[in-house]
C-alpha positions in Angstrom: 0.2 0.0 0.2 1.4 3.5 -1.5 2.3 5.8 1.5 0.7 9.6 1.0 3.7 12.1 1.6 2.2 15.2 2.6 3.0 18.9 4.0 1.6 20.2 6.9 -1.0 22.5 5.1 -2.0 19.6 3.0 -2.8 17.3 5.9 -4.6 19.6 8.3 -6.8 20.8 4.8 -7.8 17.4 4.0 -8.9 16.7 7.8 -12.2 17.4 7.1 -12.9 17.4 3.5 -11.3 13.9 2.9 -12.6 10.7 5.0 -10.1 8.5 3.5 -7.5 9.9 5.1 -8.1 7.7 8.1 -8.1 4.6 5.6 -4.7 5.3 3.8 -1.4 5.8 5.3 0.7 8.9 5.1 3.5 10.7 6.4 4.2 14.5 7.5 7.9 15.8 7.9 7.4 18.1 10.7 10.9 18.1 11.4 11.1 20.2 8.5 9.3 23.5 8.8 11.3 26.5 8.6 8.8 28.4 10.7 7.8 28.1 14.6 5.1 25.3 14.8 2.8 27.4 16.5 2.6 30.1 14.3 2.3 27.3 11.6 -0.6 26.0 13.2 -2.3 29.0 14.1 -2.3 29.7 10.5 -3.7 26.4 9.2 -6.1 25.3 11.7 -9.7 26.4 11.6 -11.1 28.4 14.7 -12.8 25.6 15.4 -13.1 21.7 14.6 -16.0 19.5 14.9 -15.6 15.9 16.3 -18.5 13.2 17.0 -18.5 10.6 20.1 -17.8 7.1 19.2 -21.5 6.1 19.8 -20.0 3.8 22.9 -22.3 5.1 25.6 -25.3 6.3 23.2 -26.1 8.2 19.9 -23.4 10.0 18.9 -23.1 13.8 19.5 -20.9 16.5 17.6 -18.6 18.6 19.6 -16.4 21.6 18.5 -13.2 22.3 19.8 -11.2 25.6 19.5 -8.1 26.1 18.1 -6.1 26.9 21.0 -7.7 24.1 23.0 -6.3 21.3 20.6 -3.2 23.1 20.5 -2.7 23.5 24.4 -3.6 19.6 24.6 -1.5 18.5 21.9 1.3 20.3 23.6 0.6 18.6 26.9 0.3 14.9 25.1 3.8 15.9 23.7 5.3 17.0 26.9 4.6 13.4 28.2 6.8 12.5 25.5 10.0 14.5 25.3 11.7 12.7 28.0 11.8 9.7 26.0 13.7 11.7 23.1 11.6 10.2 20.2 13.4 10.7 16.7 9.7 9.8 15.0 6.5 9.3 15.7 4.0 6.5 14.2 0.5 6.8 14.9 -2.7 4.1 15.0 -5.2 6.5 15.8 -7.5 7.9 12.9 -7.5 11.5 12.6 -10.8 12.4 12.4 -11.4 11.5 16.2 -10.5 14.2 19.1 -7.8 11.5 20.3 -6.6 10.9 16.6 -6.3 14.6 15.7 -4.2 14.9 18.5 -1.9 11.7 18.3 -1.5 12.0 14.5 -1.2 15.4 13.5 -0.5 17.9 16.7 1.8 15.7 19.1 4.5 15.1 16.0 4.0 18.8 15.6 4.8 20.2 18.6 7.8 17.4 19.1 9.2 18.3 15.5 9.5 15.0 14.4 8.4 13.4 11.1 5.3 11.1 11.2 3.3 8.1 10.0 0.0 7.4 10.3 -0.8 3.7 10.3 -4.2 2.3 9.3 -4.9 -1.4 11.1 -3.7 -3.4 7.5 -0.8 -0.9 6.5 2.7 -1.6 6.4 4.9 -0.2 9.4 7.0 2.9 8.6 10.4 2.2 7.3 13.4 1.4 10.3 15.4 4.4 9.6 14.9 6.0 13.2 15.7 4.1 16.5 13.7 6.0 19.1 9.8 5.9 18.4 6.7 7.6 20.1 4.1 5.1 19.3 0.3 6.5 19.7 -1.4 3.5 20.2 -5.3 2.5 20.4 -6.3 -0.9 21.7 -5.5 -3.4 18.5 -2.2 -1.4 18.1 -0.3 -3.6 20.5 -1.6 -7.0 19.1 -0.8 -6.1 15.3 3.0 -4.9 17.0 3.5 -8.2 19.0 3.6 -9.7 15.0 6.0 -7.2 13.8 9.4 -8.4 15.5 11.6 -7.2 12.7 10.2 -3.8 13.1 10.5 -3.8 17.1 13.9 -5.4 16.9 15.2 -2.4 15.4 13.8 0.1 18.0 16.2 0.9 21.0 13.3 3.0 22.6 9.5 2.7 22.0 7.8 5.4 24.1 3.9 4.4 24.0 0.7 6.6 24.6 -2.6 4.8 24.9 -5.8 6.7 25.3 -9.7 5.9 24.3 -10.6 2.4 26.2 -9.2 0.1 28.8 -5.8 -1.2 28.2 -5.8 -4.4 26.5 -4.0 -7.5 27.8 -1.9 -7.6 25.1 -0.5 -4.1 26.1 1.0 -5.6 29.2 2.1 -8.9 27.0 4.1 -6.8 24.8 5.4 -4.3 27.6 6.8 -7.2 29.2 8.5 -8.2 26.0 10.0 -5.3 25.2 11.4 -4.9 28.9 13.4 -1.7 29.8 13.2 -0.3 25.8 9.3 0.8 26.1 7.5 2.5 28.4 3.6 3.3 28.6 1.5 6.4 29.3 -2.4 5.9 29.4 -4.3 9.3 28.9 -7.8 9.4 30.7 -10.4 11.5 28.6 -13.3 11.9 26.2 -14.5 13.7 23.3 -16.3 16.3 25.2 -13.3 17.2 27.9 -10.2 15.7 25.9 -7.3 14.6 28.3 -7.8 14.9 32.0 -5.5 12.8 33.6 -2.5 10.6 33.1 -0.3 7.9 34.1 2.5 5.6 33.7 1.8 2.3 33.1 2.9 -0.4 35.5 1.4 -3.6 37.1 -1.1 -2.7 40.0 -3.1 -0.2 38.7 -1.4 2.9 39.7 -3.2 6.0 40.3 -4.3 8.6 37.6 -3.1 12.2 38.2 -4.7 15.4 36.6 -3.2 17.3 34.0 -2.0 20.4 35.1 -4.9 22.6 33.7 -7.3 20.3 35.2 -9.1 20.5 38.7 -11.6 18.3 40.3 -15.3 19.8 39.5 -18.3 20.3 42.2 -19.5 16.7 42.3 -19.8 14.6 45.3 -16.3 14.1 47.5 -17.1 11.3 49.3 -13.6 10.1 50.8 -12.7 6.7 50.1 -15.9 6.1 48.4 -16.7 5.9 44.5 -18.5 8.3 42.7 -19.4 10.2 39.1 -15.8 11.9 37.7 -16.5 15.9 37.7 -14.2 18.1 36.2 -13.0 21.7 35.3 -10.8 22.4 32.3 -10.5 25.0 29.9 -10.3 22.4 27.2 -14.2 21.2 27.2 -15.4 21.0 24.2 -18.6 23.2 23.0 -21.7 21.1 22.3 -22.9 22.0 18.4 -26.2 23.7 19.6 -24.9 25.0 22.8 -23.0 27.5 24.7 -19.1 26.6 25.8 -18.7 25.5 29.5 -15.7 24.9 32.1 -17.1 21.8 34.0 -18.3 18.4 33.0 -19.9 15.3 34.7 -18.0 12.6 32.9 -19.6 9.1 32.0 -16.9 7.4 34.6 -16.6 6.6 38.3 -13.8 7.2 40.5 -12.6 7.3 43.8 -10.9 10.3 44.7 -7.5 9.9 46.5 -6.7 13.7 47.1 -6.9 16.7 45.4 -5.1 15.8 42.1 -5.4 12.0 41.6 -8.1 9.4 41.5 -8.6 5.6 41.1 -10.6 4.6 38.3 -13.7 2.4 39.5 -15.4 1.7 36.1 -17.5 3.3 33.2 -21.3 3.8 34.1 -22.4 2.1 31.0 -20.0 -1.1 31.5 -20.7 -1.8 35.2 -23.5 -3.8 35.7 -25.3 -5.0 39.0 -26.6 -8.7 38.7 -28.3 -10.3 41.8 -26.4 -7.9 44.2 -23.1 -8.8 42.4 -21.4 -5.6 40.9 -19.6 -6.6 37.7 -17.0 -4.3 35.5 -17.7 -5.7 32.0 -14.5 -4.6 30.5 -12.3 -6.4 33.1 -14.3 -9.3 32.3 -13.8 -8.9 28.5 -9.9 -8.8 29.2 -10.3 -11.8 31.0 -11.7 -13.9 28.8 -9.6 -12.4 25.8 -6.5 -14.1 27.5 -8.1 -17.6 27.1 -10.6 -17.9 24.3 -9.3 -18.7 20.7 -11.6 -16.0 18.9 -11.5 -13.4 16.5 -13.1 -11.0 19.0 -15.6 -10.8 21.9 -17.4 -8.3 24.2 -19.6 -8.3 27.0 -22.6 -6.6 26.2 -25.0 -5.2 29.0 -29.0 -6.3 28.6 -32.0 -6.0 30.4 -33.3 -8.8 32.0 -36.7 -9.6 33.2 -35.7 -11.4 36.3 -32.5 -9.5 37.5 -33.0 -6.2 36.0 -29.6 -6.0 34.5 -27.4 -8.8 33.2 -25.1 -9.1 30.3 -24.4 -11.4 26.9 -21.3 -12.4 25.8 -20.9 -12.1 22.0 -18.0 -13.9 20.2 -16.8 -13.8 16.7 -15.4 -17.2 16.1 -11.8 -17.8 14.3 -11.3 -19.3 11.3 -11.5 -22.8 13.0 -14.8 -22.4 14.4 -16.4 -21.1 17.9 -14.4 -22.4 21.0 -15.4 -25.5 22.2 -17.7 -26.7 25.3 -15.1 -27.4 27.5 -13.0 -24.0 26.5 -15.6 -22.2 27.1 -16.4 -23.3 30.8 -12.9 -23.0 31.6 -12.7 -19.4 30.5 -15.9 -18.5 32.1 -14.8 -20.2 35.4 -12.2 -17.2 35.1 -15.0 -14.3 35.3 -16.9 -13.3 38.4 -20.3 -14.5 37.0 -21.6 -16.3 34.0 -23.3 -14.4 31.3 -27.1 -14.9 30.7 -26.3 -16.2 27.0 -23.2 -16.8 24.9 -23.7 -16.1 21.0 -21.6 -16.2 18.2 -21.8 -13.2 16.1 -20.4 -12.0 12.5 -18.8 -9.0 13.7 -19.2 -7.0 16.9 -19.8 -3.4 16.5 -16.8 -1.1 17.1 -15.6 2.6 16.5 -12.7 3.1 14.6 -10.5 3.6 18.1 -12.0 0.2 19.2 -14.6 1.3 21.6 -17.6 -1.0 21.7 -21.0 1.0 20.4 -23.9 0.3 22.7 -26.2 -0.8 20.4 -24.8 -4.1 18.9 -26.4 -5.4 15.0 -28.6 -8.3 15.3 -27.1 -11.8 16.3 -27.2 -15.0 15.0 -28.2 -18.2 17.1 -24.9 -20.2 16.9 -24.6 -24.1 16.9 -22.5 -25.1 20.1 -22.0 -21.9 21.4 -25.6 -20.5 22.5 -26.4 -21.6 26.2 
């Protein structure tokens, strides 16, 4: 697949008018600018840019972010990488989403390094550099694990991940790479932009707010879970409303002090079944590590007996759906049995890997439905 070589001006001009920009690989030489990057971005970026939510928590909504908001966040994310001294950047995040715009366009611009955008099935960049920033989404780690020749030439790999719960494949890859790699996670949403970050390590370390973000006027329950409310100058403006500086997010957290919190789960991914509180994201990760399949998802459903429950959807691998014993052993690893297990042709996800709340109609499979 040919790689499009774009100037900064060509790239930014195409962001809103060329949807195929997320489907084709391209590269931009941000290291070749002959004027300050702040002046370039101020001239090229429109006063406001429109982004849509992924649809993972309801109907997609449109939000507007100002040029200054985008530039400020690009500068913050670039700051997370400067200590790794990257010589180049590769991004897997589609640029028509806010994280992709930041990861694929503004972060390399602020770092002043050449950047490559790589859709899922495109080749990786040439192995001309030794120190890489890698802007990741969930499938990135599984793909890179299969590209050992490219990984072996890298002296340093500084990963940044956002948009979803970190997959098990990330920890596996980091363990393989050892001291050559680091991973920074970014916590946020389309509405808020990035609100917190942390350096990945086993043991679920706390999240720390970005310098320009503070806790809002939500419930302050020491040691107890509550919705996350944040204040930030980077909160997006709804397409049909006025700008605000405070936002209640779709996440539950436990505040640890004035600047940090522990994540308890996304509201739409938490279900209570017969008094058991279940985090569907965590159960998905455990199942994905032991089931041979192309994809799987735990989907919340309404149930006439328990009120809330969940179904397990499986996209079978080429060899077919998992057998009864394999499935039984996998389900023994999670806190609660799903209401049903079904094979489906695909699981509807956004470009960044988020599960959409409304899934396509499901077929009744042989040997898997329970």
